[in-house]
N, C-alpha and C positions, 0 to 999 in steps of 0.2 A: 501345576502336579491333579491327578486327576482323583477325586475318594473313591475311595468304595467299600460297601456294606461291606460288615464284619459278616464274619461269616462264625462266631458263637455264639456261644446259644441269649434268648433274650429274656434278660425276666422279669420288665415290665411294660406294658403299654397301657395307652392312652389316648387317645380317638386321635389321629391325623400320626402320630407320636409310635415312636420305638425305642426300648433302655434296652443295650450291650453287654454281658457282665462283664469288656470292655469301657464302658462306664461311659462308651460312643452313645451321646440321644440324636436320633437320627429324625426326619418325618418320613411317613409313609408313599405311599401311590411312583404313580411313573414316571413323577423327577423328583424322588429324596432328593436330599438331600444331610450333612449330617451339622446337626443347629451345636451340639457340642462336650464338655464333659461332665457329667453325673459321681460323683467321686461312691455316692450313696441312692441304695434306689427309693426311699423311707424322699426324694423331695427333688423328686421327678417330677411334679407338678408345680414346684414354685422356679425350676428348670423352663416351662414350659411359658408359666406367664413373663418367666423375662427373656424367655426370645420371641414372647408373643407384641412384646413391651419396646424393644429393639428393633422389631417389623417394622409393627402402627409409625415410630418414628423415622424411620427412615425412608416410608409414602408419605410424610407430609412433608419430609424435606423436600424429593423426589418431585412434590406436584407444587409446592411453591419453589421448587429451581424454573417449573418447565411449565408454570402461570395455568396448572389447570384442577379442575376446581373438587375445595375439600371433601371428602367425600366420608361422615363417622363409621360407616358403614364399612370400613374392610372387614 
């Protein structure tokens, strides 16, 4: 199933992210994807931090699995 960007109103923006009024948090750019859901727009910063931490953990796991050098500048 392919995710589609919502067409509803944008309620908050941060560098690289956008939050729609339906609660969907998306990355921006050509290859944007849904990061998750945020119930309260005031929590957008927390949701972004949680997403970025999850991505760091996944990258570390992938690098160790494929014997790639660990890069702290993800």
